[in-house]
mmCIF entry with sequence, helices, sheets and N, C-alpha, C, O atoms, coordinates in Angstrom:
data_MODEL
# 
_entry.id   MODEL 
# 
_entity.id                         1 
_entity.type                       polymer 
_entity.pdbx_number_of_molecules   1 
# 
_entity_poly.entity_id                      1 
_entity_poly.type                           'polypeptide(L)' 
_entity_poly.nstd_linkage                   no 
_entity_poly.nstd_monomer                   no 
_entity_poly.pdbx_seq_one_letter_code       MPNVFPKLSSTPGNVRWTGPELGSHTDEVLADMLGYDAAKIATLKNAGVI 
_entity_poly.pdbx_seq_one_letter_code_can   MPNVFPKLSSTPGNVRWTGPELGSHTDEVLADMLGYDAAKIATLKNAGVI 
_entity_poly.pdbx_strand_id                 A 
# 
loop_
_entity_poly_seq.entity_id 
_entity_poly_seq.num 
_entity_poly_seq.mon_id 
_entity_poly_seq.hetero 
1 1  MET n 
1 2  PRO n 
1 3  ASN n 
1 4  VAL n 
1 5  PHE n 
1 6  PRO n 
1 7  LYS n 
1 8  LEU n 
1 9  SER n 
1 10 SER n 
1 11 THR n 
1 12 PRO n 
1 13 GLY n 
1 14 ASN n 
1 15 VAL n 
1 16 ARG n 
1 17 TRP n 
1 18 THR n 
1 19 GLY n 
1 20 PRO n 
1 21 GLU n 
1 22 LEU n 
1 23 GLY n 
1 24 SER n 
1 25 HIS n 
1 26 THR n 
1 27 ASP n 
1 28 GLU n 
1 29 VAL n 
1 30 LEU n 
1 31 ALA n 
1 32 ASP n 
1 33 MET n 
1 34 LEU n 
1 35 GLY n 
1 36 TYR n 
1 37 ASP n 
1 38 ALA n 
1 39 ALA n 
1 40 LYS n 
1 41 ILE n 
1 42 ALA n 
1 43 THR n 
1 44 LEU n 
1 45 LYS n 
1 46 ASN n 
1 47 ALA n 
1 48 GLY n 
1 49 VAL n 
1 50 ILE n 
# 
_struct_asym.id          A 
_struct_asym.entity_id   1 
# 
loop_
_struct_conf.conf_type_id 
_struct_conf.id 
_struct_conf.pdbx_PDB_helix_id 
_struct_conf.beg_label_comp_id 
_struct_conf.beg_label_asym_id 
_struct_conf.beg_label_seq_id 
_struct_conf.pdbx_beg_PDB_ins_code 
_struct_conf.end_label_comp_id 
_struct_conf.end_label_asym_id 
_struct_conf.end_label_seq_id 
_struct_conf.pdbx_end_PDB_ins_code 
_struct_conf.beg_auth_comp_id 
_struct_conf.beg_auth_asym_id 
_struct_conf.beg_auth_seq_id 
_struct_conf.end_auth_comp_id 
_struct_conf.end_auth_asym_id 
_struct_conf.end_auth_seq_id 
_struct_conf.pdbx_PDB_helix_class 
_struct_conf.details 
_struct_conf.pdbx_PDB_helix_length 
HELX_P HELX_P1 AA1 THR A 26 ? ASP A 32 ? THR A 26 ASP A 32 1 ? 7 
HELX_P HELX_P2 AA2 ALA A 38 ? ASN A 46 ? ALA A 38 ASN A 46 1 ? 9 
# 
_struct_conf_type.id          HELX_P 
_struct_conf_type.criteria    ? 
_struct_conf_type.reference   ? 
# 
loop_
_atom_site.group_PDB 
_atom_site.id 
_atom_site.type_symbol 
_atom_site.label_atom_id 
_atom_site.label_alt_id 
_atom_site.label_comp_id 
_atom_site.label_asym_id 
_atom_site.label_entity_id 
_atom_site.label_seq_id 
_atom_site.pdbx_PDB_ins_code 
_atom_site.Cartn_x 
_atom_site.Cartn_y 
_atom_site.Cartn_z 
_atom_site.occupancy 
_atom_site.B_iso_or_equiv 
_atom_site.pdbx_formal_charge 
_atom_site.auth_seq_id 
_atom_site.auth_comp_id 
_atom_site.auth_asym_id 
_atom_site.auth_atom_id 
_atom_site.pdbx_PDB_model_num 
ATOM 1   N N  . MET A 1 1  ? 0.849   -1.162  0.000  1.00 0.00 ? 1  MET A N  1 
ATOM 2   C CA . MET A 1 1  ? 0.000   0.000   0.000  1.00 0.00 ? 1  MET A CA 1 
ATOM 3   C C  . MET A 1 1  ? 0.897   1.229   0.000  1.00 0.00 ? 1  MET A C  1 
ATOM 4   O O  . MET A 1 1  ? 1.821   1.312   0.809  1.00 0.00 ? 1  MET A O  1 
ATOM 5   N N  . PRO A 1 2  ? 0.648   2.173   -0.880 1.00 0.00 ? 2  PRO A N  1 
ATOM 6   C CA . PRO A 1 2  ? 1.450   3.390   -0.892 1.00 0.00 ? 2  PRO A CA 1 
ATOM 7   C C  . PRO A 1 2  ? 1.156   4.254   0.329  1.00 0.00 ? 2  PRO A C  1 
ATOM 8   O O  . PRO A 1 2  ? 0.067   4.211   0.901  1.00 0.00 ? 2  PRO A O  1 
ATOM 9   N N  . ASN A 1 3  ? 2.136   5.019   0.700  1.00 0.00 ? 3  ASN A N  1 
ATOM 10  C CA . ASN A 1 3  ? 1.977   5.929   1.826  1.00 0.00 ? 3  ASN A CA 1 
ATOM 11  C C  . ASN A 1 3  ? 1.277   7.198   1.370  1.00 0.00 ? 3  ASN A C  1 
ATOM 12  O O  . ASN A 1 3  ? 0.961   7.355   0.191  1.00 0.00 ? 3  ASN A O  1 
ATOM 13  N N  . VAL A 1 4  ? 1.039   8.098   2.307  1.00 0.00 ? 4  VAL A N  1 
ATOM 14  C CA . VAL A 1 4  ? 0.377   9.365   2.012  1.00 0.00 ? 4  VAL A CA 1 
ATOM 15  C C  . VAL A 1 4  ? 1.300   10.223  1.149  1.00 0.00 ? 4  VAL A C  1 
ATOM 16  O O  . VAL A 1 4  ? 2.488   10.352  1.445  1.00 0.00 ? 4  VAL A O  1 
ATOM 17  N N  . PHE A 1 5  ? 0.763   10.799  0.098  1.00 0.00 ? 5  PHE A N  1 
ATOM 18  C CA . PHE A 1 5  ? 1.533   11.669  -0.781 1.00 0.00 ? 5  PHE A CA 1 
ATOM 19  C C  . PHE A 1 5  ? 0.688   12.867  -1.136 1.00 0.00 ? 5  PHE A C  1 
ATOM 20  O O  . PHE A 1 5  ? -0.497  12.674  -1.411 1.00 0.00 ? 5  PHE A O  1 
ATOM 21  N N  . PRO A 1 6  ? 1.179   14.061  -1.156 1.00 0.00 ? 6  PRO A N  1 
ATOM 22  C CA . PRO A 1 6  ? 2.517   14.469  -0.747 1.00 0.00 ? 6  PRO A CA 1 
ATOM 23  C C  . PRO A 1 6  ? 2.611   14.609  0.773  1.00 0.00 ? 6  PRO A C  1 
ATOM 24  O O  . PRO A 1 6  ? 1.599   14.735  1.462  1.00 0.00 ? 6  PRO A O  1 
ATOM 25  N N  . LYS A 1 7  ? 3.838   14.584  1.275  1.00 0.00 ? 7  LYS A N  1 
ATOM 26  C CA . LYS A 1 7  ? 4.057   14.787  2.711  1.00 0.00 ? 7  LYS A CA 1 
ATOM 27  C C  . LYS A 1 7  ? 4.234   16.275  2.945  1.00 0.00 ? 7  LYS A C  1 
ATOM 28  O O  . LYS A 1 7  ? 5.222   16.870  2.515  1.00 0.00 ? 7  LYS A O  1 
ATOM 29  N N  . LEU A 1 8  ? 3.277   16.866  3.626  1.00 0.00 ? 8  LEU A N  1 
ATOM 30  C CA . LEU A 1 8  ? 3.332   18.294  3.917  1.00 0.00 ? 8  LEU A CA 1 
ATOM 31  C C  . LEU A 1 8  ? 3.872   18.495  5.325  1.00 0.00 ? 8  LEU A C  1 
ATOM 32  O O  . LEU A 1 8  ? 3.542   17.725  6.226  1.00 0.00 ? 8  LEU A O  1 
ATOM 33  N N  . SER A 1 9  ? 4.696   19.513  5.528  1.00 0.00 ? 9  SER A N  1 
ATOM 34  C CA . SER A 1 9  ? 5.344   19.708  6.826  1.00 0.00 ? 9  SER A CA 1 
ATOM 35  C C  . SER A 1 9  ? 4.345   20.075  7.920  1.00 0.00 ? 9  SER A C  1 
ATOM 36  O O  . SER A 1 9  ? 4.494   19.607  9.049  1.00 0.00 ? 9  SER A O  1 
ATOM 37  N N  . SER A 1 10 ? 3.356   20.875  7.635  1.00 0.00 ? 10 SER A N  1 
ATOM 38  C CA . SER A 1 10 ? 2.391   21.285  8.666  1.00 0.00 ? 10 SER A CA 1 
ATOM 39  C C  . SER A 1 10 ? 1.295   20.247  8.889  1.00 0.00 ? 10 SER A C  1 
ATOM 40  O O  . SER A 1 10 ? 0.829   20.067  10.014 1.00 0.00 ? 10 SER A O  1 
ATOM 41  N N  . THR A 1 11 ? 0.895   19.584  7.854  1.00 0.00 ? 11 THR A N  1 
ATOM 42  C CA . THR A 1 11 ? -0.153  18.564  7.940  1.00 0.00 ? 11 THR A CA 1 
ATOM 43  C C  . THR A 1 11 ? 0.309   17.322  7.187  1.00 0.00 ? 11 THR A C  1 
ATOM 44  O O  . THR A 1 11 ? -0.103  17.104  6.048  1.00 0.00 ? 11 THR A O  1 
ATOM 45  N N  . PRO A 1 12 ? 1.170   16.495  7.817  1.00 0.00 ? 12 PRO A N  1 
ATOM 46  C CA . PRO A 1 12 ? 1.770   15.378  7.090  1.00 0.00 ? 12 PRO A CA 1 
ATOM 47  C C  . PRO A 1 12 ? 0.797   14.287  6.654  1.00 0.00 ? 12 PRO A C  1 
ATOM 48  O O  . PRO A 1 12 ? 1.095   13.546  5.718  1.00 0.00 ? 12 PRO A O  1 
ATOM 49  N N  . GLY A 1 13 ? -0.359  14.170  7.308  1.00 0.00 ? 13 GLY A N  1 
ATOM 50  C CA . GLY A 1 13 ? -1.330  13.147  6.922  1.00 0.00 ? 13 GLY A CA 1 
ATOM 51  C C  . GLY A 1 13 ? -0.949  11.777  7.441  1.00 0.00 ? 13 GLY A C  1 
ATOM 52  O O  . GLY A 1 13 ? 0.176   11.555  7.888  1.00 0.00 ? 13 GLY A O  1 
ATOM 53  N N  . ASN A 1 14 ? -1.895  10.870  7.376  1.00 0.00 ? 14 ASN A N  1 
ATOM 54  C CA . ASN A 1 14 ? -1.659  9.493   7.800  1.00 0.00 ? 14 ASN A CA 1 
ATOM 55  C C  . ASN A 1 14 ? -2.713  8.594   7.182  1.00 0.00 ? 14 ASN A C  1 
ATOM 56  O O  . ASN A 1 14 ? -3.743  9.062   6.696  1.00 0.00 ? 14 ASN A O  1 
ATOM 57  N N  . VAL A 1 15 ? -2.447  7.310   7.206  1.00 0.00 ? 15 VAL A N  1 
ATOM 58  C CA . VAL A 1 15 ? -3.410  6.333   6.708  1.00 0.00 ? 15 VAL A CA 1 
ATOM 59  C C  . VAL A 1 15 ? -4.352  6.018   7.858  1.00 0.00 ? 15 VAL A C  1 
ATOM 60  O O  . VAL A 1 15 ? -3.920  5.501   8.889  1.00 0.00 ? 15 VAL A O  1 
ATOM 61  N N  . ARG A 1 16 ? -5.624  6.320   7.693  1.00 0.00 ? 16 ARG A N  1 
ATOM 62  C CA . ARG A 1 16 ? -6.604  6.127   8.764  1.00 0.00 ? 16 ARG A CA 1 
ATOM 63  C C  . ARG A 1 16 ? -7.194  4.725   8.763  1.00 0.00 ? 16 ARG A C  1 
ATOM 64  O O  . ARG A 1 16 ? -7.497  4.173   9.821  1.00 0.00 ? 16 ARG A O  1 
ATOM 65  N N  . TRP A 1 17 ? -7.356  4.153   7.584  1.00 0.00 ? 17 TRP A N  1 
ATOM 66  C CA . TRP A 1 17 ? -7.994  2.839   7.472  1.00 0.00 ? 17 TRP A CA 1 
ATOM 67  C C  . TRP A 1 17 ? -7.428  2.138   6.255  1.00 0.00 ? 17 TRP A C  1 
ATOM 68  O O  . TRP A 1 17 ? -7.407  2.710   5.165  1.00 0.00 ? 17 TRP A O  1 
ATOM 69  N N  . THR A 1 18 ? -6.977  0.928   6.421  1.00 0.00 ? 18 THR A N  1 
ATOM 70  C CA . THR A 1 18 ? -6.368  0.202   5.308  1.00 0.00 ? 18 THR A CA 1 
ATOM 71  C C  . THR A 1 18 ? -7.354  -0.696  4.567  1.00 0.00 ? 18 THR A C  1 
ATOM 72  O O  . THR A 1 18 ? -6.984  -1.400  3.627  1.00 0.00 ? 18 THR A O  1 
ATOM 73  N N  . GLY A 1 19 ? -8.600  -0.664  5.000  1.00 0.00 ? 19 GLY A N  1 
ATOM 74  C CA . GLY A 1 19 ? -9.611  -1.482  4.341  1.00 0.00 ? 19 GLY A CA 1 
ATOM 75  C C  . GLY A 1 19 ? -9.941  -2.704  5.176  1.00 0.00 ? 19 GLY A C  1 
ATOM 76  O O  . GLY A 1 19 ? -9.350  -2.915  6.235  1.00 0.00 ? 19 GLY A O  1 
ATOM 77  N N  . PRO A 1 20 ? -10.885 -3.513  4.705  1.00 0.00 ? 20 PRO A N  1 
ATOM 78  C CA . PRO A 1 20 ? -11.277 -4.704  5.470  1.00 0.00 ? 20 PRO A CA 1 
ATOM 79  C C  . PRO A 1 20 ? -10.172 -5.747  5.486  1.00 0.00 ? 20 PRO A C  1 
ATOM 80  O O  . PRO A 1 20 ? -9.330  -5.792  4.589  1.00 0.00 ? 20 PRO A O  1 
ATOM 81  N N  . GLU A 1 21 ? -10.184 -6.571  6.501  1.00 0.00 ? 21 GLU A N  1 
ATOM 82  C CA . GLU A 1 21 ? -9.217  -7.652  6.613  1.00 0.00 ? 21 GLU A CA 1 
ATOM 83  C C  . GLU A 1 21 ? -9.396  -8.636  5.455  1.00 0.00 ? 21 GLU A C  1 
ATOM 84  O O  . GLU A 1 21 ? -10.510 -8.861  4.983  1.00 0.00 ? 21 GLU A O  1 
ATOM 85  N N  . LEU A 1 22 ? -8.314  -9.199  5.020  1.00 0.00 ? 22 LEU A N  1 
ATOM 86  C CA . LEU A 1 22 ? -8.354  -10.179 3.941  1.00 0.00 ? 22 LEU A CA 1 
ATOM 87  C C  . LEU A 1 22 ? -9.249  -11.351 4.339  1.00 0.00 ? 22 LEU A C  1 
ATOM 88  O O  . LEU A 1 22 ? -9.054  -11.960 5.391  1.00 0.00 ? 22 LEU A O  1 
ATOM 89  N N  . GLY A 1 23 ? -10.213 -11.658 3.507  1.00 0.00 ? 23 GLY A N  1 
ATOM 90  C CA . GLY A 1 23 ? -11.112 -12.776 3.763  1.00 0.00 ? 23 GLY A CA 1 
ATOM 91  C C  . GLY A 1 23 ? -12.328 -12.441 4.603  1.00 0.00 ? 23 GLY A C  1 
ATOM 92  O O  . GLY A 1 23 ? -13.134 -13.322 4.898  1.00 0.00 ? 23 GLY A O  1 
ATOM 93  N N  . SER A 1 24 ? -12.477 -11.170 4.997  1.00 0.00 ? 24 SER A N  1 
ATOM 94  C CA . SER A 1 24 ? -13.592 -10.830 5.878  1.00 0.00 ? 24 SER A CA 1 
ATOM 95  C C  . SER A 1 24 ? -14.956 -10.944 5.193  1.00 0.00 ? 24 SER A C  1 
ATOM 96  O O  . SER A 1 24 ? -15.976 -11.020 5.877  1.00 0.00 ? 24 SER A O  1 
ATOM 97  N N  . HIS A 1 25 ? -14.993 -10.957 3.881  1.00 0.00 ? 25 HIS A N  1 
ATOM 98  C CA . HIS A 1 25 ? -16.257 -11.059 3.153  1.00 0.00 ? 25 HIS A CA 1 
ATOM 99  C C  . HIS A 1 25 ? -16.434 -12.403 2.448  1.00 0.00 ? 25 HIS A C  1 
ATOM 100 O O  . HIS A 1 25 ? -17.362 -12.574 1.658  1.00 0.00 ? 25 HIS A O  1 
ATOM 101 N N  . THR A 1 26 ? -15.556 -13.343 2.728  1.00 0.00 ? 26 THR A N  1 
ATOM 102 C CA . THR A 1 26 ? -15.591 -14.629 2.028  1.00 0.00 ? 26 THR A CA 1 
ATOM 103 C C  . THR A 1 26 ? -16.929 -15.336 2.188  1.00 0.00 ? 26 THR A C  1 
ATOM 104 O O  . THR A 1 26 ? -17.518 -15.780 1.203  1.00 0.00 ? 26 THR A O  1 
ATOM 105 N N  . ASP A 1 27 ? -17.414 -15.445 3.430  1.00 0.00 ? 27 ASP A N  1 
ATOM 106 C CA . ASP A 1 27 ? -18.696 -16.133 3.656  1.00 0.00 ? 27 ASP A CA 1 
ATOM 107 C C  . ASP A 1 27 ? -19.827 -15.442 2.910  1.00 0.00 ? 27 ASP A C  1 
ATOM 108 O O  . ASP A 1 27 ? -20.675 -16.100 2.308  1.00 0.00 ? 27 ASP A O  1 
ATOM 109 N N  . GLU A 1 28 ? -19.838 -14.125 2.950  1.00 0.00 ? 28 GLU A N  1 
ATOM 110 C CA . GLU A 1 28 ? -20.893 -13.357 2.282  1.00 0.00 ? 28 GLU A CA 1 
ATOM 111 C C  . GLU A 1 28 ? -20.855 -13.580 0.771  1.00 0.00 ? 28 GLU A C  1 
ATOM 112 O O  . GLU A 1 28 ? -21.900 -13.774 0.149  1.00 0.00 ? 28 GLU A O  1 
ATOM 113 N N  . VAL A 1 29 ? -19.675 -13.556 0.182  1.00 0.00 ? 29 VAL A N  1 
ATOM 114 C CA . VAL A 1 29 ? -19.543 -13.758 -1.259 1.00 0.00 ? 29 VAL A CA 1 
ATOM 115 C C  . VAL A 1 29 ? -19.976 -15.166 -1.644 1.00 0.00 ? 29 VAL A C  1 
ATOM 116 O O  . VAL A 1 29 ? -20.720 -15.345 -2.609 1.00 0.00 ? 29 VAL A O  1 
ATOM 117 N N  . LEU A 1 30 ? -19.517 -16.168 -0.895 1.00 0.00 ? 30 LEU A N  1 
ATOM 118 C CA . LEU A 1 30 ? -19.882 -17.543 -1.219 1.00 0.00 ? 30 LEU A CA 1 
ATOM 119 C C  . LEU A 1 30 ? -21.386 -17.771 -1.098 1.00 0.00 ? 30 LEU A C  1 
ATOM 120 O O  . LEU A 1 30 ? -21.976 -18.474 -1.917 1.00 0.00 ? 30 LEU A O  1 
ATOM 121 N N  . ALA A 1 31 ? -21.998 -17.185 -0.092 1.00 0.00 ? 31 ALA A N  1 
ATOM 122 C CA . ALA A 1 31 ? -23.437 -17.372 0.113  1.00 0.00 ? 31 ALA A CA 1 
ATOM 123 C C  . ALA A 1 31 ? -24.260 -16.575 -0.892 1.00 0.00 ? 31 ALA A C  1 
ATOM 124 O O  . ALA A 1 31 ? -25.157 -17.117 -1.538 1.00 0.00 ? 31 ALA A O  1 
ATOM 125 N N  . ASP A 1 32 ? -23.949 -15.271 -1.021 1.00 0.00 ? 32 ASP A N  1 
ATOM 126 C CA . ASP A 1 32 ? -24.784 -14.396 -1.850 1.00 0.00 ? 32 ASP A CA 1 
ATOM 127 C C  . ASP A 1 32 ? -24.543 -14.562 -3.348 1.00 0.00 ? 32 ASP A C  1 
ATOM 128 O O  . ASP A 1 32 ? -25.486 -14.557 -4.139 1.00 0.00 ? 32 ASP A O  1 
ATOM 129 N N  . MET A 1 33 ? -23.291 -14.708 -3.729 1.00 0.00 ? 33 MET A N  1 
ATOM 130 C CA . MET A 1 33 ? -22.992 -14.739 -5.162 1.00 0.00 ? 33 MET A CA 1 
ATOM 131 C C  . MET A 1 33 ? -22.973 -16.152 -5.734 1.00 0.00 ? 33 MET A C  1 
ATOM 132 O O  . MET A 1 33 ? -23.326 -16.363 -6.894 1.00 0.00 ? 33 MET A O  1 
ATOM 133 N N  . LEU A 1 34 ? -22.561 -17.114 -4.921 1.00 0.00 ? 34 LEU A N  1 
ATOM 134 C CA . LEU A 1 34 ? -22.457 -18.484 -5.432 1.00 0.00 ? 34 LEU A CA 1 
ATOM 135 C C  . LEU A 1 34 ? -23.552 -19.399 -4.909 1.00 0.00 ? 34 LEU A C  1 
ATOM 136 O O  . LEU A 1 34 ? -23.696 -20.531 -5.371 1.00 0.00 ? 34 LEU A O  1 
ATOM 137 N N  . GLY A 1 35 ? -24.329 -18.904 -3.940 1.00 0.00 ? 35 GLY A N  1 
ATOM 138 C CA . GLY A 1 35 ? -25.440 -19.688 -3.423 1.00 0.00 ? 35 GLY A CA 1 
ATOM 139 C C  . GLY A 1 35 ? -25.057 -20.819 -2.497 1.00 0.00 ? 35 GLY A C  1 
ATOM 140 O O  . GLY A 1 35 ? -25.855 -21.732 -2.282 1.00 0.00 ? 35 GLY A O  1 
ATOM 141 N N  . TYR A 1 36 ? -23.847 -20.783 -1.937 1.00 0.00 ? 36 TYR A N  1 
ATOM 142 C CA . TYR A 1 36 ? -23.429 -21.844 -1.014 1.00 0.00 ? 36 TYR A CA 1 
ATOM 143 C C  . TYR A 1 36 ? -24.164 -21.701 0.310  1.00 0.00 ? 36 TYR A C  1 
ATOM 144 O O  . TYR A 1 36 ? -24.378 -20.588 0.791  1.00 0.00 ? 36 TYR A O  1 
ATOM 145 N N  . ASP A 1 37 ? -24.548 -22.822 0.895  1.00 0.00 ? 37 ASP A N  1 
ATOM 146 C CA . ASP A 1 37 ? -25.178 -22.775 2.212  1.00 0.00 ? 37 ASP A CA 1 
ATOM 147 C C  . ASP A 1 37 ? -24.097 -22.886 3.292  1.00 0.00 ? 37 ASP A C  1 
ATOM 148 O O  . ASP A 1 37 ? -22.926 -23.112 2.986  1.00 0.00 ? 37 ASP A O  1 
ATOM 149 N N  . ALA A 1 38 ? -24.498 -22.727 4.550  1.00 0.00 ? 38 ALA A N  1 
ATOM 150 C CA . ALA A 1 38 ? -23.546 -22.732 5.665  1.00 0.00 ? 38 ALA A CA 1 
ATOM 151 C C  . ALA A 1 38 ? -22.784 -24.050 5.755  1.00 0.00 ? 38 ALA A C  1 
ATOM 152 O O  . ALA A 1 38 ? -21.604 -24.057 6.105  1.00 0.00 ? 38 ALA A O  1 
ATOM 153 N N  . ALA A 1 39 ? -23.438 -25.156 5.446  1.00 0.00 ? 39 ALA A N  1 
ATOM 154 C CA . ALA A 1 39 ? -22.786 -26.466 5.511  1.00 0.00 ? 39 ALA A CA 1 
ATOM 155 C C  . ALA A 1 39 ? -21.675 -26.576 4.462  1.00 0.00 ? 39 ALA A C  1 
ATOM 156 O O  . ALA A 1 39 ? -20.595 -27.088 4.755  1.00 0.00 ? 39 ALA A O  1 
ATOM 157 N N  . LYS A 1 40 ? -21.935 -26.102 3.255  1.00 0.00 ? 40 LYS A N  1 
ATOM 158 C CA . LYS A 1 40 ? -20.931 -26.142 2.188  1.00 0.00 ? 40 LYS A CA 1 
ATOM 159 C C  . LYS A 1 40 ? -19.740 -25.260 2.543  1.00 0.00 ? 40 LYS A C  1 
ATOM 160 O O  . LYS A 1 40 ? -18.594 -25.649 2.319  1.00 0.00 ? 40 LYS A O  1 
ATOM 161 N N  . ILE A 1 41 ? -19.999 -24.075 3.095  1.00 0.00 ? 41 ILE A N  1 
ATOM 162 C CA . ILE A 1 41 ? -18.927 -23.167 3.492  1.00 0.00 ? 41 ILE A CA 1 
ATOM 163 C C  . ILE A 1 41 ? -18.102 -23.801 4.612  1.00 0.00 ? 41 ILE A C  1 
ATOM 164 O O  . ILE A 1 41 ? -16.874 -23.717 4.601  1.00 0.00 ? 41 ILE A O  1 
ATOM 165 N N  . ALA A 1 42 ? -18.768 -24.429 5.570  1.00 0.00 ? 42 ALA A N  1 
ATOM 166 C CA . ALA A 1 42 ? -18.062 -25.097 6.673  1.00 0.00 ? 42 ALA A CA 1 
ATOM 167 C C  . ALA A 1 42 ? -17.190 -26.231 6.140  1.00 0.00 ? 42 ALA A C  1 
ATOM 168 O O  . ALA A 1 42 ? -16.075 -26.429 6.622  1.00 0.00 ? 42 ALA A O  1 
ATOM 169 N N  . THR A 1 43 ? -17.682 -26.969 5.159  1.00 0.00 ? 43 THR A N  1 
ATOM 170 C CA . THR A 1 43 ? -16.905 -28.053 4.553  1.00 0.00 ? 43 THR A CA 1 
ATOM 171 C C  . THR A 1 43 ? -15.642 -27.500 3.897  1.00 0.00 ? 43 THR A C  1 
ATOM 172 O O  . THR A 1 43 ? -14.562 -28.075 4.041  1.00 0.00 ? 43 THR A O  1 
ATOM 173 N N  . LEU A 1 44 ? -15.774 -26.394 3.183  1.00 0.00 ? 44 LEU A N  1 
ATOM 174 C CA . LEU A 1 44 ? -14.612 -25.779 2.540  1.00 0.00 ? 44 LEU A CA 1 
ATOM 175 C C  . LEU A 1 44 ? -13.593 -25.294 3.578  1.00 0.00 ? 44 LEU A C  1 
ATOM 176 O O  . LEU A 1 44 ? -12.386 -25.447 3.389  1.00 0.00 ? 44 LEU A O  1 
ATOM 177 N N  . LYS A 1 45 ? -14.086 -24.711 4.670  1.00 0.00 ? 45 LYS A N  1 
ATOM 178 C CA . LYS A 1 45 ? -13.199 -24.249 5.737  1.00 0.00 ? 45 LYS A CA 1 
ATOM 179 C C  . LYS A 1 45 ? -12.484 -25.422 6.387  1.00 0.00 ? 45 LYS A C  1 
ATOM 180 O O  . LYS A 1 45 ? -11.276 -25.358 6.613  1.00 0.00 ? 45 LYS A O  1 
ATOM 181 N N  . ASN A 1 46 ? -13.207 -26.490 6.691  1.00 0.00 ? 46 ASN A N  1 
ATOM 182 C CA . ASN A 1 46 ? -12.608 -27.658 7.321  1.00 0.00 ? 46 ASN A CA 1 
ATOM 183 C C  . ASN A 1 46 ? -11.567 -28.333 6.433  1.00 0.00 ? 46 ASN A C  1 
ATOM 184 O O  . ASN A 1 46 ? -10.605 -28.919 6.929  1.00 0.00 ? 46 ASN A O  1 
ATOM 185 N N  . ALA A 1 47 ? -11.763 -28.248 5.135  1.00 0.00 ? 47 ALA A N  1 
ATOM 186 C CA . ALA A 1 47 ? -10.817 -28.837 4.186  1.00 0.00 ? 47 ALA A CA 1 
ATOM 187 C C  . ALA A 1 47 ? -9.618  -27.934 3.939  1.00 0.00 ? 47 ALA A C  1 
ATOM 188 O O  . ALA A 1 47 ? -8.665  -28.341 3.274  1.00 0.00 ? 47 ALA A O  1 
ATOM 189 N N  . GLY A 1 48 ? -9.653  -26.703 4.471  1.00 0.00 ? 48 GLY A N  1 
ATOM 190 C CA . GLY A 1 48 ? -8.554  -25.768 4.285  1.00 0.00 ? 48 GLY A CA 1 
ATOM 191 C C  . GLY A 1 48 ? -8.563  -25.052 2.965  1.00 0.00 ? 48 GLY A C  1 
ATOM 192 O O  . GLY A 1 48 ? -7.575  -24.425 2.582  1.00 0.00 ? 48 GLY A O  1 
ATOM 193 N N  . VAL A 1 49 ? -9.683  -25.140 2.258  1.00 0.00 ? 49 VAL A N  1 
ATOM 194 C CA . VAL A 1 49 ? -9.798  -24.475 0.965  1.00 0.00 ? 49 VAL A CA 1 
ATOM 195 C C  . VAL A 1 49 ? -9.927  -22.968 1.146  1.00 0.00 ? 49 VAL A C  1 
ATOM 196 O O  . VAL A 1 49 ? -9.365  -22.184 0.382  1.00 0.00 ? 49 VAL A O  1 
ATOM 197 N N  . ILE A 1 50 ? -10.667 -22.585 2.156  1.00 0.00 ? 50 ILE A N  1 
ATOM 198 C CA . ILE A 1 50 ? -10.830 -21.164 2.468  1.00 0.00 ? 50 ILE A CA 1 
ATOM 199 C C  . ILE A 1 50 ? -10.457 -20.907 3.911  1.00 0.00 ? 50 ILE A C  1 
ATOM 200 O O  . ILE A 1 50 ? -10.526 -19.768 4.373  1.00 0.00 ? 50 ILE A O  1 
# 
C-alpha cells in the first residue's frame, strides 16, 4: 500500500484505514454470489480451501 503523498510539513497526513481484513467477506460472497449454504462453506473451511 502506498503511503500518504505528498508529505506536507504542517499537515503530514496518515493512513486512517487500510480497508477490510483479507477474507472478511468470504462467507458473504460464497453465500450471496455463489449460493453456497452454511454447511458447504463449513466443509470448505474444514478442508482448508478457504
